[in-house]
C-alpha positions as CSV (number, residue, x, y, z in Angstrom):
1,M,0.0,0.0,0.0
2,K,1.4,3.4,-1.0
3,D,1.2,6.1,1.6
4,D,-0.5,9.4,0.8
5,Y,2.6,11.1,2.4
6,D,4.6,10.1,-0.8
7,E,3.0,13.0,-2.8
8,Y,4.2,15.6,-0.2
9,Y,7.7,14.4,0.7
10,E,10.5,13.8,-1.6
11,S,12.1,10.7,0.0
12,E,11.1,7.8,2.2
13,E,13.4,9.2,5.0
14,A,11.6,12.5,5.0
15,N,8.3,10.6,5.0
16,L,9.3,8.6,8.1
17,D,10.7,11.7,9.9
18,S,7.4,13.4,9.4
19,K,5.4,10.5,10.9
20,S,7.8,10.3,13.8
21,D,7.5,14.0,14.4
22,S,3.7,13.9,14.3
23,K,3.7,11.1,16.9
24,V,6.0,13.1,19.2
25,I,3.8,16.2,18.9
26,L,0.7,14.2,19.6
27,F,2.3,12.7,22.7
28,L,3.3,16.2,23.9
29,I,-0.2,17.5,23.4
30,V,-1.7,14.6,25.4
31,V,0.7,15.1,28.2
32,A,-0.1,18.9,28.3
33,V,-3.8,18.3,28.4
34,I,-3.4,15.8,31.2
35,A,-1.2,18.2,33.1
36,M,-3.6,21.1,32.7
37,T,-6.5,18.9,33.8
38,Y,-4.7,17.9,36.9
39,W,-3.6,21.5,37.6
40,V,-7.2,22.7,37.3
41,A,-8.5,19.8,39.5
42,V,-6.2,20.6,42.4
43,Q,-7.1,24.3,42.5
């Protein structure tokens, strides 16, 4: 199966870097939401 990312990125390496970056960003967003929820809850 060919990824849709291929049309946006020039190489397979750039494609994998983008997927990795998006997973890291998603993880950071989840951690930030959990931290803010906890901070609001203890106020």
